[in-house]
C-alpha positions in Angstrom: 16.2 -33.5 -31.5 15.6 -30.8 -28.9 16.0 -31.6 -25.2 13.0 -31.3 -22.8 14.6 -28.1 -21.4 14.9 -26.6 -24.8 11.3 -27.4 -25.6 10.1 -25.9 -22.3 12.1 -22.8 -23.0 10.7 -22.4 -26.5 7.1 -22.9 -25.1 7.7 -20.3 -22.4 9.1 -17.8 -25.0 6.2 -18.5 -27.3 3.7 -17.8 -24.5 5.5 -14.6 -23.5 5.6 -13.3 -27.0 1.8 -13.7 -27.2 1.4 -11.6 -24.1 1.4 -7.8 -23.7 5.0 -6.8 -22.6 3.6 -3.8 -20.7 1.0 -6.1 -19.1 3.7 -8.5 -17.9 5.9 -5.7 -16.6 3.1 -4.2 -14.6 1.9 -7.6 -13.4 5.4 -8.2 -12.0 5.4 -4.8 -10.4 1.9 -5.3 -8.8 2.9 -8.8 -7.6 6.0 -7.3 -5.9 3.9 -4.6 -4.3 1.4 -7.1 -3.0 4.2 -8.6 -0.8 4.9 -5.3 0.9 3.7 -4.7 4.5 0.3 -3.3 5.3 -1.2 -2.0 8.5 -1.8 -5.5 9.9 -0.2 -8.9 9.2 -2.0 -11.3 6.8 -2.2 -15.1 6.7 -0.5 -16.7 3.7 -3.9 -17.5 2.2 -5.0 -13.9 2.3 -1.6 -12.9 1.1 -2.0 -15.2 -1.9 -5.4 -13.9 -2.7 -4.1 -10.3 -2.6 -1.1 -11.2 -4.8 -3.2 -13.0 -7.4 -5.8 -10.3 -7.6 -3.2 -7.5 -7.9 -1.2 -9.4 -10.5 -4.3 -9.8 -12.6 -5.1 -6.1 -12.2 -1.5 -5.1 -13.0 -1.6 -7.1 -16.2 -4.9 -5.7 -17.3 -3.7 -2.1 -16.7 -0.4 -2.7 -18.4 -2.1 -4.3 -21.5 -4.5 -1.3 -21.7 -1.6 1.2 -21.4 0.4 -0.7 -24.0 -2.5 -0.6 -26.4 -3.0 3.1 -26.0 0.8 3.8 -26.4 1.1 1.7 -29.5 -2.0 3.3 -31.1 -0.6 6.8 -30.4 2.9 6.0 -31.6 1.6 4.3 -34.7 0.3 7.7 -35.8 3.2 9.9 -34.7 6.3 7.7 -34.8 5.7 4.3 -36.5 9.3 3.3 -36.1 9.0 3.3 -32.3 6.3 0.7 -32.5 8.6 -1.6 -34.4 11.2 -1.3 -31.6 8.6 -1.8 -28.8 7.2 -5.0 -30.5 10.7 -6.4 -31.3 11.4 -10.0 -30.1 14.1 -8.9 -27.7 12.1 -6.2 -26.0 9.1 -8.5 -25.6 11.2 -11.3 -24.1 13.9 -9.6 -22.1 12.0 -6.9 -20.3 9.4 -9.3 -18.7 12.2 -11.8 -18.0 14.2 -9.1 -16.2 11.1 -8.0 -14.2 10.4 -11.6 -13.2 14.1 -12.1 -12.0 13.9 -8.9 -9.9 10.7 -10.2 -8.3 12.2 -13.6 -7.5 15.4 -12.0 -6.1 13.4 -9.6 -3.8 10.7 -12.1 -2.8 12.4 -13.1 0.4 13.3 -9.5 1.3 9.6 -8.5 0.8 8.4 -11.2 3.2 11.1 -10.2 5.7 9.7 -6.6 5.7 6.4 -8.0 6.8 8.1 -9.6 9.8 8.3 -6.1 11.4 4.5 -6.1 11.9 4.4 -9.6 13.3 7.1 -8.8 15.8 5.4 -5.6 16.9 2.2 -7.5 17.6 3.9 -10.4 19.1 2.3 -13.0 16.8 3.9 -15.9 14.9 4.6 -15.5 11.3 2.5 -17.8 9.0 3.9 -21.1 7.9 4.6 -22.0 4.2 4.7 -18.4 2.9 7.4 -19.2 0.3 5.4 -21.9 -1.5 1.8 -21.2 -0.3 1.6 -17.6 -1.4 2.6 -18.2 -5.1 0.3 -21.3 -5.2 -2.8 -19.4 -4.0 -1.9 -16.4 -6.2 -1.7 -18.6 -9.2 -5.1 -20.1 -8.5 -6.7 -16.7 -8.1 -5.0 -15.5 -11.2 -6.3 -18.5 -13.2 -9.8 -17.8 -12.0 -9.6 -14.1 -13.0 -8.0 -14.9 -16.3 -10.6 -17.5 -17.0 -13.5 -15.1 -16.4 -11.7 -12.4 -18.5 -11.3 -14.8 -21.4 -14.9 -15.9 -21.2 -16.1 -12.2 -21.3 -13.7 -11.5 -24.2 -15.2 -14.4 -26.1 -18.7 -13.0 -25.6 -17.6 -9.6 -26.6 -15.9 -10.9 -29.8 -19.0 -12.7 -30.8 -21.1 -9.6 -30.4 -18.6 -7.5 -32.3 -18.4 -9.9 -35.3 -22.2 -10.0 -35.6 -22.4 -6.2 -35.3 -19.9 -5.5 -38.1 -22.4 -6.5 -40.7 -24.6 -3.5 -39.8 -22.4 -1.0 -38.0 -18.9 -1.3 -39.2 -15.9 -2.7 -37.3 -15.1 0.3 -35.0 -18.7 1.1 -33.9 -19.4 -2.6 -33.5 -16.3 -3.2 -31.4 -17.1 -0.3 -29.1 -20.8 -1.2 -28.7 -19.9 -4.8 -28.0 -17.6 -3.8 -25.3 -20.1 -1.5 -23.6 -22.9 -4.0 -23.9 -20.8 -6.8 -22.4 -19.9 -4.5 -19.5 -23.5 -3.4 -18.9 -24.8 -7.0 -18.9 -22.1 -8.2 -16.5 -22.7 -5.3 -14.1 -26.5 -5.9 -14.2 -26.1 -9.6 -13.7 -23.8 -9.2 -10.8 -26.2 -6.7 -9.2 -29.3 -8.8 -9.7 -28.1 -12.3 -9.3 -25.1 -12.1 -7.1 -25.1 -8.9 -5.0 -28.8 -8.3 -4.6 -29.7 -11.9 -4.0 -26.8 -12.3 -1.5 -27.9 -9.2 0.4 -31.6 -10.2 0.4 -30.6 -13.7 1.6 -28.5 -12.3 4.4 -31.2 -9.8 5.4 -33.8 -12.5 5.5 -31.6 -14.9 7.5 -30.4 -12.2 9.9 -33.9 -10.8 10.5 -35.2 -14.4 11.1 -32.5 -15.1 13.7 -33.2 -11.8 15.3 -37.0 -12.2 15.7 -37.4 -15.9 16.3 -36.5 -17.2 19.7 -34.7 -20.5 20.2 -34.3 -22.7 23.3 -30.8 -21.2 23.6 -32.1 -17.6 24.0 -32.2 -16.2 27.6 -35.6 -15.7 29.3 -37.0 -12.2 29.5 -35.6 -10.1 32.4 -37.4 -10.1 35.7 -36.6 -6.5 36.6 -38.6 -3.4 35.5 -35.5 -1.4 34.9 -35.0 -3.0 31.4 -37.1 -3.3 28.3 -39.4 -6.3 28.2 -39.2 -6.5 32.0 -42.3 -6.3 34.3 -44.5 -3.4 33.3 -43.0 -3.1 29.7 -45.2 -3.7 26.7 -42.3 -4.4 24.4 -42.1 -8.0 23.2 -38.9 -9.9 24.0 -38.7 -11.6 20.6 -38.7 -8.3 18.7 -35.5 -7.0 20.3 -33.1 -9.0 18.3 -30.3 -11.2 19.5 -27.9 -8.3 20.3 -30.7 -6.4 22.1 -31.5 -9.4 24.3 -27.8 -9.9 25.0 -27.4 -6.2 25.9 -30.4 -6.3 28.3 -29.3 -9.6 29.9 -25.9 -8.3 30.8 -27.0 -5.4 32.9 -24.9 -5.2 36.1 -27.1 -5.2 39.2 -26.9 -2.6 41.9 -25.4 -5.3 44.1 -22.6 -6.1 41.6 -21.8 -2.4 41.3 -21.6 -2.0 45.1 -19.4 -5.1 45.2 -16.7 -3.2 43.3 -17.2 0.4 44.5 -18.2 -0.2 48.1 -20.8 2.5 47.7 -24.6 2.2 47.7 -25.8 1.8 44.1 -29.1 2.2 42.2 -30.4 -0.3 39.7 -29.0 0.9 36.3 -31.6 1.3 33.5 -31.0 -0.3 30.1 -33.6 0.3 27.3 -33.5 -1.1 23.8 -35.8 -1.1 20.8 -35.3 -3.7 18.1 -35.9 -3.3 14.5 -38.6 -6.0 14.8 -40.4 -4.0 17.5 -41.9 -1.5 15.1 -42.0 -0.9 11.4 -40.7 2.7 11.2 -37.9 4.7 12.8 -40.4 7.2 14.3 -42.4 4.4 15.8 -39.3 2.9 17.3 -38.3 6.2 18.8 -41.8 6.5 20.3 -41.4 3.1 21.9 -38.1 4.2 23.4 -39.6 7.4 24.8 -42.4 5.4 26.4 -39.9 3.1 28.0 -37.9 6.0 29.3 -41.1 7.4 30.8 -42.0 4.1 32.3 -38.6 3.7 34.0 -38.3 7.5 34.9 -35.0 7.6 33.0 -35.1 11.4 32.9 -34.3 11.6 36.7 -31.0 9.7 36.4 -27.6 11.5 36.7 -26.6 10.5 33.2 -28.4 9.3 30.0 -26.2 7.5 27.6 -27.4 7.3 23.9 -25.4 4.4 22.3 -25.7 4.0 18.5 -25.2 0.3 17.9 -23.3 -1.3 15.0 -25.0 -2.9 12.0 -26.2 -6.0 13.8 -27.5 -4.0 16.7 -24.5 -4.8 18.9 -24.1 -2.6 21.9 -20.4 -2.8 22.9 -20.4 -3.0 26.7 -17.0 -1.3 26.9 -18.6 2.0 25.7 -21.1 2.5 28.6 -20.5 0.1 31.4 -17.8 2.4 32.9 -20.5 5.1 33.2 -22.8 2.7 35.0 -20.1 2.1 37.6 -18.9 5.8 37.7 -22.4 7.0 38.6 -23.2 4.1 41.0 -26.0 2.8 38.7 -27.7 6.1 38.6 -27.7 5.9 34.8 -29.8 5.1 31.8 -28.3 3.5 28.6 -30.6 3.5 25.6 -30.3 2.3 22.0 -32.3 1.5 18.8 -31.5 -1.1 16.3 -31.5 0.1 12.6 -30.3 -3.1 10.8 -30.0 -6.8 11.0 -26.9 -7.0 8.9 -23.2 -7.0 9.8 -21.7 -3.5 9.6 -19.8 -3.8 6.3 -23.0 -5.0 4.5 -25.2 -2.6 6.5 -23.0 0.2 5.2 -23.6 -0.8 1.6 -27.3 -1.4 2.0 -28.5 0.7 4.9 -25.9 3.4 5.7 -28.7 6.0 5.8 -30.6 4.1 8.4 -27.7 4.5 10.9 -27.8 8.3 10.5 -31.6 8.6 10.3 -32.1 6.5 13.4 -29.4 8.2 15.4 -30.7 11.7 14.5 -34.3 10.8 15.4 -33.3 9.2 18.7 -31.0 12.1 19.8 -33.4 14.8 18.7 -36.3 13.1 20.6 -34.2 12.6 23.8 -32.8 16.2 23.7 -36.3 17.6 23.2 -37.6 15.8 26.3 -34.6 16.7 28.4 -35.1 20.4 27.4 -38.3 20.3 29.4 -36.5 19.2 32.5 -35.4 22.1 34.8 -31.7 22.7 34.1 -30.7 22.0 37.7 -32.3 18.6 37.6 -31.3 17.7 34.0 -29.1 14.6 33.6 -25.9 14.7 31.6 -26.6 13.6 28.0 -23.7 11.7 26.4 -23.6 9.8 23.1 -21.3 7.1 22.0 -20.8 4.6 19.1 -18.2 2.3 17.6 -17.4 1.7 13.9 -20.7 2.0 11.9 -22.3 3.2 15.1 -19.8 6.1 15.3 -20.6 6.9 11.7 -24.3 7.0 12.4 -24.0 8.9 15.6 -21.8 11.7 14.1 -24.2 11.9 11.2 -26.9 13.1 13.7 -25.1 16.4 14.0 -24.9 19.2 11.4 -21.3 20.1 12.2 -18.7 19.9 14.9 -20.0 23.0 16.7 -23.5 21.4 16.9 -22.1 18.2 18.4 -20.2 20.0 21.2 -23.3 22.2 21.9 -26.1 19.6 21.8 -24.6 16.9 24.0 -22.6 17.1 27.2 -20.0 14.5 26.1 -19.4 12.3 23.0 -17.1 9.3 22.6 -16.4 7.9 19.1 -14.4 4.7 18.7 -12.9 3.5 15.4 -14.8 6.0 13.2 -14.7 4.8 9.5 -12.9 7.0 7.1 -16.2 8.0 5.3 -17.5 9.6 8.5 -18.2 13.2 7.5 -17.5 15.0 10.8 -14.3 13.2 11.3 -13.3 14.2 7.8 -14.2 17.8 8.6 -11.9 17.7 11.7 -9.1 16.4 9.5 -9.6 19.2 6.9 -9.8 21.9 9.6 -7.0 20.6 11.7 -4.3 23.0 13.0 -1.5 23.4 10.5 1.3 21.0 11.3 -0.8 18.5 13.1 -1.0 15.0 11.5 -4.0 13.4 9.9 -3.6 10.4 12.2 -4.0 12.8 15.2 -5.5 16.0 14.1 -5.6 19.0 16.5 -8.9 20.9 16.3 -8.9 24.4 17.7 -6.9 24.4 21.0 -7.3 20.6 21.3 -9.2 21.0 24.5 -12.8 20.5 23.3 -12.3 17.8 20.6 -9.5 15.4 21.1 -8.1 12.6 18.9 -6.2 9.8 20.6 -4.2 7.0 19.0 -3.4 5.7 22.4 -4.7 6.4 25.9 -1.5 8.4 26.8 -2.7 11.0 24.2 -5.5 11.9 26.8 -3.1 12.7 29.6 -3.9 16.0 31.2 -6.9 16.5 28.9 -10.6 16.7 29.7 -12.3 17.1 26.3 -16.0 17.2 25.6 -15.6 15.0 22.5 -13.0 12.2 22.2 -12.1 10.2 19.1 -10.3 6.9 19.8 -8.7 5.7 16.6 -5.7 3.3 16.5 -3.1 4.2 13.9 -3.2 0.7 12.5 -7.0 0.3 12.4 -7.8 -0.5 8.7 -11.5 0.4 9.2 -10.4 3.9 10.2 -8.1 4.5 7.2 -9.6 2.5 4.4 -11.4 4.5 1.8 -12.0 4.4 -2.0 -9.5 7.3 -2.7 -6.7 5.0 -1.7 -6.9 3.5 -5.2 -5.7 6.7 -6.9 -4.2 9.0 -4.2 -1.8 8.8 -1.4 -3.3 9.9 1.9 -1.7 12.5 4.2 -1.1 9.9 7.0 1.2 7.9 4.8 3.3 11.0 3.9 3.5 12.4 7.4 5.7 11.3 10.3 4.6 7.7 10.9 3.0 6.6 14.1 5.1 3.9 15.9 2.3 1.4 15.3 2.7 1.7 11.5 5.4 -0.2 9.6 8.2 2.1 8.3 8.2 -0.1 5.2 4.6 0.7 4.3 4.3 2.5 1.0 1.4 3.7 -1.1 0.8 2.0 -4.5 -2.0 2.8 -6.9 -4.9 0.3 -6.5 -2.7 -2.0 -4.4 -3.0 -0.1 -1.1 -6.8 0.0 -1.6 -7.0 -3.8 -1.8 -4.4 -4.4 0.9 -6.2 -2.4 3.5 -9.5 -3.9 2.4 -8.1 -7.3 3.3 -6.7 -6.0 6.5 -10.2 -5.2 7.7 -11.0 -9.0 7.7 -8.5 -9.4 10.5 -9.0 -6.1 12.3 -10.3 -7.7 15.5 -7.7 -10.6 15.7 -5.1 -8.9 17.9 -4.7 -7.6 21.5 -6.6 -4.5 22.5 -5.1 -1.2 21.3 -4.2 -2.8 17.9 -6.3 -2.9 14.7 -10.0 -2.4 15.3 -9.9 -3.8 18.8 -10.1 -1.0 21.4 -10.9 -3.1 24.5 -11.0 -1.1 27.7 -9.7 2.1 26.2 -13.2 3.7 26.5 -12.8 3.4 30.3 -9.8 5.7 30.3 -11.5 8.1 27.8 -14.6 8.5 30.1 -12.3 9.0 33.0 -10.6 11.9 31.2 -13.9 13.4 30.0 -15.9 12.9 33.2 -13.4 12.8 36.1 -14.6 11.1 39.2 -13.1 12.3 42.4 -13.5 9.0 44.3 -12.2 6.8 41.5 -8.5 6.3 42.1 -6.2 4.2 40.0 -6.8 1.1 42.1 -10.6 1.2 41.6 -10.2 2.0 37.9 -7.9 -1.1 37.5 -10.4 -3.2 39.3 -13.1 -2.2 36.9 -10.7 -2.7 34.0 -10.2 -6.3 35.1 -14.0 -6.8 35.2 -14.3 -5.4 31.7 -11.4 -7.2 30.2 -12.4 -9.6 27.5 -16.0 -8.3 27.4 -17.3 -8.0 23.8 
């Protein structure tokens, strides 16, 4: 009678023999890669999700490759198939791969410690046990779904053989199953989720609650005295933006200089039905407040929810002693990642219409009296703002200054700058032309001695800046070039794996101190100081403003 250990061993061997050896090998390889460092540290739960997902993908790819190889060899060298399918090959190769993964598991987690230490954060607890457990649960879910789909596909194939023959029926059953799944996901999961989010977000944006602030009592902002724009149509982020305006008194308190009341104008998506109508409302507000006579007009392209990041324009309100006008138009109710999927064109269309209209009106102002026109945006706002220009030359010619923070990888002008960069400069910090007009900065020290017209702030470890679909099949330049000190020396590219790793990194991009990940904090203050030097702003005054801005979101 066999012992329990012998029965368990035979059960495991029987299970392995029924699996694809190539699938098991690639599953082990993908699991090992999932444990390697990425741009940012992950919680053990996210690590487990990534490990389970990549293990499932690895097995599926390996099984497909094995099937193709066996099919080809069966026609050209039948003997090789016998060797590949032998009991020893199918047992010992996966076992060897599993042993290697187990032996290197601790080392893989140790490599992640480099990123935790750099950021000064504690390593997650329970990684040794928690990661495999979560990975196993994710793997079971993926396998369960795959088995269910295979069962459906097999039923369709069996019924189709009566009329079409085995080969044609099998192919058509596979295609039909895939089409039905994709259509169902789009209709029942994706579209309904998006519609629900849009409905919920738009409702919260346009319906006031007892917790919302009262309309402003100053005529220098939208919905204030003299404005015809309804307070409830501005959206939650618009109301927040207008309510945070620093008063002239508060500006003088820091600078010691007489200050004007800064102008802040905002048009919510609920204010008007079309982009052109929203732009018309903005122009009417600029006329009402006489924004055209200010020293600087700041066009800020918000993120998907309509958020106007104070860090991007408050420095200019202080630099110019309140003699400024900051304007923006909301183009979506949705968070930026979802807005990109559903309404990415809206960001560009709105930014272009807003900038064109403002530039056209400023062109009618005598040049000697014309205010500076600057444009800025962060994340999806940077994507939309840059999309308003035909090319880099147009951007430097049509506005006086531009500041882009955390531009996503799919931003076309940023990609153009990378393609046209000076030979020898890195993708993470491309040099365009002489580097004096357009400047890329991974840290504020990169702006020392420079006074560019256009500045790109992009942290080297910001996953939103570096994530893109092509990571699934190609290694980017920034991973092959000399590494930035903020990027782990252990980071390696892996087909498919890097794509998912950076995608998960984006979930925690704002969880660290400023200057790391997608959190830029007060860096725009230094960028504006470099682009628009202020003679009476010494280091002491700049640091006083930085303290006032620190922690503002």
